[in-house]
C-alpha positions as CSV (number, residue, x, y, z in Angstrom):
1,M,25.5,62.6,51.7
2,R,23.8,64.6,54.4
3,S,25.2,64.9,57.9
4,Y,23.3,65.7,61.0
5,T,25.2,66.7,64.1
6,R,24.4,66.2,67.8
7,E,23.4,69.8,67.9
8,D,20.9,69.3,65.0
9,I,19.4,66.3,66.8
10,S,19.1,68.2,70.2
11,Q,17.6,71.3,68.5
12,S,15.0,69.1,66.8
13,G,13.4,68.4,70.2
14,R,13.2,64.7,69.4
15,T,14.2,62.3,72.1
16,T,14.7,59.2,70.0
17,I,16.8,58.5,66.9
18,A,13.7,57.1,65.2
19,D,11.7,60.3,65.8
20,F,14.6,62.4,64.5
21,L,15.0,60.3,61.4
22,N,11.3,60.6,60.8
23,T,11.7,64.4,60.4
24,L,14.2,64.1,57.5
25,P,13.0,64.7,54.0
26,D,14.0,61.3,52.5
27,A,13.5,59.2,55.5
28,S,10.6,57.7,57.4
29,I,10.3,55.1,60.1
30,S,8.2,52.1,60.1
31,S,5.3,52.8,62.5
32,H,3.7,50.4,65.0
33,E,0.4,50.9,63.3
34,S,1.6,49.2,60.1
35,G,2.0,45.7,61.6
36,D,3.6,44.2,58.5
37,Q,6.6,46.5,58.9
38,T,7.4,46.1,62.6
39,F,7.8,43.4,65.0
40,L,6.8,43.8,68.7
41,G,7.2,47.6,68.5
42,Q,10.6,47.7,66.9
43,T,11.4,50.6,64.6
44,T,13.6,50.9,61.6
45,V,14.3,53.6,59.0
46,Q,13.2,53.5,55.4
47,L,14.5,55.8,52.7
48,H,12.2,56.9,49.8
49,G,9.4,54.8,51.2
50,L,11.0,51.6,49.9
51,P,10.3,48.4,51.9
52,V,12.0,47.4,55.1
53,G,15.3,45.8,54.4
54,T,16.3,48.1,51.5
55,T,18.0,50.7,53.7
56,L,21.3,49.7,55.3
57,V,21.8,50.9,58.9
58,L,25.4,51.2,60.1
59,L,26.7,51.9,63.6
60,N,30.1,53.7,63.6
61,G,30.6,52.6,60.0
62,R,29.9,48.9,60.8
63,R,27.1,46.8,59.4
64,L,24.6,45.8,62.1
65,E,23.2,42.4,62.7
66,A,19.6,42.1,61.8
67,G,17.3,41.2,64.7
68,V,14.4,38.9,64.9
69,A,12.3,41.0,62.5
70,G,15.2,41.1,59.9
71,F,16.4,44.7,60.7
72,F,18.2,46.6,63.5
73,D,15.9,48.1,66.0
74,L,16.5,51.9,66.2
75,S,14.7,52.2,69.5
76,S,17.7,50.6,71.2
77,V,19.9,53.6,70.5
78,P,19.2,56.7,72.8
79,A,19.4,60.1,71.1
80,S,21.8,61.3,73.8
81,A,24.4,58.7,72.7
82,V,24.6,59.9,69.1
83,E,27.4,62.3,67.9
84,R,26.1,62.5,64.3
85,I,24.1,60.7,61.7
86,D,25.1,60.5,58.0
87,V,22.3,59.7,55.5
88,L,23.2,58.6,52.0
89,P,19.8,59.0,50.3
90,V,20.8,57.3,47.0
91,G,20.9,53.7,46.1
92,S,24.2,52.2,47.3
93,S,23.8,48.6,46.5
94,A,27.0,48.5,44.3
95,V,29.1,49.5,47.3
96,Y,27.2,47.9,50.3
97,G,25.1,45.2,48.8
98,S,21.4,44.6,48.1
99,D,20.3,45.8,51.6
100,A,21.4,49.3,50.6
101,L,19.1,49.5,47.6
102,A,17.4,52.7,48.9
103,G,20.6,54.1,50.6
104,A,22.4,53.9,53.9
105,V,22.1,55.5,57.4
106,N,25.3,55.6,59.5
107,I,24.9,56.4,63.2
108,Y,28.0,57.6,65.0
109,L,28.0,57.2,68.8
110,R,29.7,59.7,71.1
111,R,33.0,58.6,72.5
112,E,31.5,58.1,76.0
113,Y,29.3,55.5,74.4
114,G,31.9,53.6,72.4
115,W,32.7,55.7,69.3
116,R,36.3,55.2,68.5
């Protein structure tokens, strides 16, 4: 597992979580240009280039509800609200289920934003 702290995120110069995740070696975000992978400008993370829906996104260790497009929209989380991000870049379907086939991304919010 790889952990990225609030300091790592702020030093990257990225203002959104999606932009920061896109700089990581095993991760990429679905871009607006590839219309089959986004819905109305929403973004999600993909590990190892596997299709949308194979990377589990957790918030404070809890599974997130999928939105209209079938995934959690990362653009709804401001970078300033994040304390750290843990990326498990290996298949974790035995632990988390089939939606973690490519791995899992756990986003921890700062206490001021609800992390407990």
